[in-house]
C-alpha positions in Angstrom: 2.4 56.8 66.6 6.2 57.3 66.1 6.1 55.6 62.7 3.2 57.7 61.5 4.8 60.9 62.6 8.1 60.0 60.9 6.2 59.3 57.6 4.5 62.7 57.9 7.8 64.4 58.5 9.5 62.8 55.6 6.7 63.6 53.1 6.0 67.1 54.3 6.7 70.0 51.9 9.3 72.6 52.6 7.6 75.6 54.0 8.4 79.0 52.6 10.2 81.3 55.0 13.5 82.8 56.0 16.1 80.4 57.2 17.6 81.5 60.6 21.0 80.5 62.2 19.4 78.1 64.7 21.7 75.6 66.3 20.4 72.4 68.0 22.3 70.1 70.4 21.6 66.5 71.0 23.4 63.5 72.5 24.7 60.1 71.3 22.0 58.0 72.8 20.8 55.3 70.4 18.2 54.5 69.1 16.9 58.1 69.7 19.9 60.1 68.5 23.2 58.7 67.4 26.1 59.0 65.0 26.7 56.2 62.4 29.5 56.7 59.9 29.5 60.4 60.8 25.8 60.7 60.0 23.2 61.6 62.6 20.5 59.0 62.8 17.7 57.9 65.1 14.1 58.7 66.0 14.8 62.2 67.2 16.9 63.5 64.2 14.4 62.1 61.7 11.5 63.9 63.4 13.5 67.1 63.9 14.7 67.2 60.2 11.2 66.7 59.0 10.0 69.4 61.4 12.7 71.8 60.2 11.5 71.3 56.6 7.9 72.1 57.7 9.2 75.2 59.5 11.4 76.3 56.6 14.5 76.1 58.7 17.9 74.5 58.4 19.4 74.2 61.9 23.0 73.1 62.6 22.9 70.0 64.8 25.8 69.2 67.1 26.2 66.0 69.1 27.7 66.4 72.6 27.7 64.6 75.9 24.3 65.3 77.5 25.5 67.4 80.4 27.4 69.7 78.1 24.6 69.9 75.6 22.1 70.7 78.4 24.5 73.5 79.6 25.1 75.0 76.2 21.4 74.9 75.3 20.6 77.4 78.1 23.3 80.0 77.2 22.4 81.8 74.0 19.5 82.7 71.7 18.3 80.6 68.8 19.6 77.4 70.5 17.6 74.2 71.1 18.1 70.7 72.5 16.4 67.4 71.7 15.2 64.8 72.7 14.4 66.1 76.2 11.8 65.3 78.8 9.9 68.2 80.3 10.4 67.6 84.0 9.1 70.0 86.8 12.7 71.1 87.4 13.3 71.9 83.7 10.0 73.4 82.9 11.0 77.0 83.6 14.6 76.6 82.2 13.5 76.3 78.5 10.8 77.1 76.1 9.1 73.9 74.8 8.0 72.5 71.4 6.3 69.2 71.4 5.7 66.6 72.4 7.5 64.9 69.5 7.3 61.3 70.7 6.8 59.3 73.9 9.0 56.8 75.7 8.4 54.2 78.4 10.9 54.3 81.3 11.7 51.6 83.8 14.3 50.1 86.1 15.9 47.0 84.5 17.6 44.0 86.1 19.2 40.9 84.7 16.5 38.3 84.2 18.0 35.9 86.7 17.2 38.5 89.4 13.7 39.1 88.2 12.3 37.0 91.1 13.3 39.7 93.5 10.7 42.0 92.0 7.4 40.1 92.1 5.4 42.5 94.1 3.3 45.5 93.1 5.1 48.3 91.3 5.2 50.4 94.5 6.7 47.4 96.3 9.3 46.9 93.6 10.3 50.5 93.7 10.8 50.2 97.4 13.0 47.2 96.9 14.9 49.2 94.3 15.6 51.9 96.8 17.6 49.4 98.9 19.9 47.9 96.2 23.5 49.0 96.1 23.7 50.7 92.7 21.3 52.0 90.1 22.9 53.4 86.9 21.3 56.6 85.6 22.5 59.1 83.0 24.3 62.0 84.5 22.1 65.1 84.1 19.3 63.0 82.5 15.6 63.0 83.4 16.0 59.7 85.1 18.4 61.2 87.7 15.9 64.0 88.5 12.8 61.7 88.5 14.4 59.1 90.8 15.8 61.7 93.1 12.3 63.1 93.4 11.1 59.6 94.3 13.6 59.5 97.2 16.2 57.3 95.6 19.7 57.8 97.1 21.5 54.9 95.5 22.1 56.4 92.0 25.3 55.9 90.1 25.4 58.8 87.6 27.2 57.8 84.5 28.3 59.7 81.4 28.6 56.9 78.8 25.1 55.4 78.7 26.1 53.3 75.7 28.1 50.9 77.9 25.4 50.6 80.6 23.8 47.4 79.4 27.2 45.7 79.1 28.1 46.8 82.7 24.6 45.7 84.0 25.2 42.2 82.5 28.7 42.1 84.1 27.2 42.9 87.5 28.6 46.4 87.8 25.1 47.8 88.5 22.2 46.2 90.3 19.6 48.1 88.2 19.7 50.3 85.1 17.2 53.2 84.5 16.3 53.4 80.8 13.6 52.9 78.2 12.3 49.7 76.7 13.3 50.9 73.2 16.9 51.7 74.3 17.1 48.3 76.0 16.0 46.4 72.9 18.4 48.4 70.7 21.4 47.8 73.0 20.7 44.1 73.4 20.9 43.8 69.6 24.2 45.8 69.6 25.7 43.6 72.3 24.6 40.5 70.4 22.4 39.2 73.2 18.7 38.4 73.5 16.6 41.2 75.0 15.3 38.5 77.3 18.5 38.5 79.4 17.1 41.6 81.1 13.7 42.3 82.6 11.8 45.3 83.9 12.0 45.4 87.7 9.8 48.4 88.1 7.9 50.9 85.9 8.7 54.6 86.3 6.4 56.2 83.8 5.8 57.2 80.2 7.3 60.5 79.2 6.8 62.8 76.3 10.0 64.0 74.5 10.4 67.5 73.4 12.5 70.0 71.4 13.4 72.8 73.9 14.8 76.3 73.2 16.8 78.6 75.4 14.8 81.2 77.3 16.6 83.9 75.3 15.3 82.6 72.0 12.6 84.9 70.6 9.1 83.6 71.4 8.2 84.0 67.7 10.9 81.5 66.8 9.6 79.0 69.3 6.1 79.5 68.1 7.1 79.0 64.5 8.4 75.5 65.4 5.4 74.6 67.5 3.1 75.7 64.6 5.0 73.5 62.2 4.6 70.5 64.6 0.9 71.3 65.0 0.5 71.3 61.2 2.2 67.9 61.0 0.0 66.5 63.7 -3.1 67.9 62.0 -2.2 66.2 58.7 -1.5 63.0 60.6 -4.9 63.1 62.3 -6.7 63.7 59.0 -5.0 60.7 57.4 -5.5 58.4 60.4 -8.8 59.4 62.0 -9.5 57.5 65.3 
């Protein structure tokens, strides 16, 4: 689905319309959004850039630590943030455009400890509640979701890009992340993805572009309409 949407975005025509001074914030979180040789790359930016073309917009995109990006994205009009999960706590904080893609989230352990998580998923989650330390991104959806699930052993980290390295070194018992991120970081660390295993499944979550509440509703609708047109073309080219 992600590949088809990316292709649709890249080959969409630029829509006719006035360009506004919209600013978007995102984070350095590969492979979804990341800087490489000062160029913003990843699944999220590719989709957002294609969506901007469809909407006839040219937003400025700034990369910040997630907690700061999240704060700034609430503070002024014509400001958005991506790629963000629409959680119950966040739903009324922003105006939403999406979903733009979907991720699978789980708790990961080093494979030599996989034998500790051989029960049902509920049983594995209960075991996870009792370990010493679970790494989660500070201010990320995982922190909110696991807190809702009554986890009290969360280690809230800022630099998520070092999380796999520290998991392998035994700094954390478990790491909350997506399968796509885990595969990417294993490659970056020069190790096989098989050195880690999913201990428990948390869920599949849709990722969105979110706008501040002070952004005009018409602006948000313009972006949603652009995304809907892309999805409509995608469906016409790939009927089920």
